[in-house]
N, C-alpha and C positions, 0 to 999 in steps of 0.2 A: 408157476402159475399163479397169474396175476386175479386176484378177486376183486371186482369197482361194484359198489353198488349201483343199482338202477335208478335215474331218475326221470320215470318217462310220465309226459304229460298226458292226463285223459284228454276225451273231448270237450269238455266243458271247460278245461282248464286252458285248452287251446284257444278257444272260441274266446275267454276272457283277454285274456294276452292279445291277441288280433285286436279286437275290439280298441285296447288300450292303445297299441301300435300306430292302427289305422289313425284314430282321433288326435296323435301326435302328429303325423304326415299331413292331415288334413288342416291342423290349426298354423303348423309352418306354411304349409301351400298359401293357406289364406292370408298370414301377415306379412309373408315377403315375396310371394311370386304373382304375376300377372293375372287379373282374373279369367282371361283364357287359355291359362297354364292346363293341359291336361291333368287328369288323376296320377297317383302312381300306379303301376303293375306290381303288383305283389307276386314272388313265388318262392318255395324253401329252396336252399341252395344247400348241399352237403359241401363244396369243394371252392368254400370263395377267395377269390381272386382280386387283386387290386392293387394299383400303382403306388396308391397312399393313404394311410391309415390314419384315423383321428378317434383316440381315445379319451372317454369322460370316465372317470372311476370314483367312488363314494367310500372307501375301506369295505375292508371284510369279502375283498374279491368281487364286490357289484360294479360289473363294469359294461358300459356300450361301447361298441368298437364300430365306427361307420369308414368304408372303404370305397375309394372312387379313383377314377384317372385324373389329370389334371385339366383335360379334354372336358370332365364333368365339373370340375370349378370354374372354369372359364364361362360354360355356356350357363351356368344358374346368374355371376357374376354378369356376363353382358344382357341378360335380361332384366338384371336390376337396375344397369346403367343403359339401358333402352339401346342397346347395341346390339347386332349379331358377332359372334367370335371374330369373325372375318374382318367385319366393319371396325371392331375394337382395336384389332390390332392394325389395321390400316391409319387409325386416328391416334394412333401413339397411344393407347390405355389400356393394353392386356394386363399390366401390372395391379391397375387398379382394378379392373375385373375380377382379375385371382383374387386381390386381396378381399373384396365385395364376398366372391363366393365363399372362401376359406371363412370369414365371419358368419355369416348366415347358415352354412354347415355346421359350425360351434353351435349356434342356437336351435338347430335341430338335434344336436346328440344331448344337450341338457332338456329339452323338452320331451324327447322319448323318456329320459332318465325320469322326469320329475312324475310322467303319467303313467308311467310303470309302476314305481316305488313311492309316489309320493312325496320324495325327497330330492334334493337338488346335488349334482356331483361337484368335485372340484371344478375349477379351470380346464376345460378341454385341453389336449396337448398331440399336437401333429409328432407323427414319428412313423416306423416301418413295421412295427408290431402285428402281424396278421391274428386271427384268430388263432390259438392251439390246436393243435391236432385231435386233441381228445374233445374238444367241444362239437366234433362232429361224430363220435363212435355213437353208437347207438346206446340210447339210453342213460347220454352224457346229460341230460337236461336243459341243456343252451338252446337256445333260437336265432336261427341264422336265416336270413332272408335277402333275395333279390330284389331292389325294388328301380323301377325304370320310370323316369319324366319323359324319355324320349329313346328311341331306336338308339343301341349300340353306347352308350351312356350310362352304365348302370349303377348304382349304388348299393354295397352291400351294408347290410343292418345284420348286427351280431349281440345279441344279449348274452352275459357269461352265466351258467347254471345258478350261480348265487343269487343273481340280479331275478331272472325268473321266477325262484323261488321267493326271495322276498317279494315280488309283484301279486304272487298267488296266494300269499296269507289275507288278502282281503277279501278273496271270492267266500261266494256265502254258497253252502251247500243244499240249499232247503229245495232245489229242482232235480237233484238226484235222483233216480228211482232205486229203489233196494233191490237186491239180487236175489234175498229170502222171503218166502211167501208170508204175507202180513201176520198169521194165524200163529207162524213160527216166533217172530218178532216179538209178541208180545205176551209168549207164555212164561209165567215165573219160574225160569231155572235160568240156570249161566249154561251157555253153548259153547264149546270150544272148539276153537277153529286152526287148522292146521296150514302151513305152507307146505307145499309140496315140491321140492326145486327138480326133480324129476327122478326115473329109476334106471337100473342097470341090473343085469344078470353076472351074478360072481358064482362059480364054484366054491364049494365048502373048503376046499385044498386052498384056493387063493385067501378065500377070506381069513382062513386061520393064519397065513402067512401077512397078513397085512400090517403096515408100518408106517410111521410117521415121515412123510414126503411122498407116499404114494397117491397116485392119480385114477380116480377111478371115472370115466366119460361115462356121462348120462345119456339119457335119449332126447332128451332137448338141445335146440341150438340156443346159441348164449342170446340171440335177439326174440327168442320163443318168450311168452307169458308164461309163467309158472302157476299151477293151480292151487286154488283154497278149497279146504273142503272140510267136512264136521267131525269129529272125531270119529261118527261113525260110521264114516266112507262115504257118504254124501256129497257129491260136488257142489258148491254154490259160486264161484266166479273165477275168473284169468286174474292174475296180479302181476305185477311186476316189483321186485327187490328194492328198500330205497332204506332211507333213515330219515329219522325225526327227531332233532335234536342230538342226544348222544344214544340213543336207542336205533336199533334195526326195527324197519317199519316195512308194508307193504301197500302198494296203492292197487285198488279195482280197477283194472280195465276194461272186461268185458263181463258176459255171464259164463257160465261153466259150458 
């Protein structure tokens, strides 16, 4: 039985991350593409597919992956060499367009990394390594999007869970609404909270025979939020299980 910590983004975390990604895309578009180039259309994707992959790393498994087709690279290169892809091929310069497209895509990978984490990665490298399947699982903590400049030529943008976590360390929590009434929050006493994983009904005979390795199926699905409640039994919020440094932690995702 595999046990994995949840790394689920709250609404405010998602807004912050998307603002950083959109700012990087906009800056790259303004720096490199013609002024009449349409803005990126962006949407989450769970099964990213691409012909080629560009990886930008900065250690500690912080990674940006950009996936695209050779046609996408040629399209961008043609825009920068003032040619359409077909015209560029007819003029005998497809290789130049491809080289230009690859170079500016490396600039995009570096820009996204810097906008999200404030640090620069090592020199991006082309390869065939797609985002791991684990990145797409519920609670993985990765961010994967499909971006389009033109129909039929998508660009896959994937941020590793470690890069997402590093990006969110800069967020401020001042705008978050408390889930406990204000009068209780200021009471001069300690309040113990419990993270409830789930519940199951077990017969006494079965309970007395439990041994190491036995599995008890709970009433919650793997992707359902857990319950945060006071030790007196009052629920105060919904949570996901995760980690903070070397300790287990929970992230509040909504009211009870």
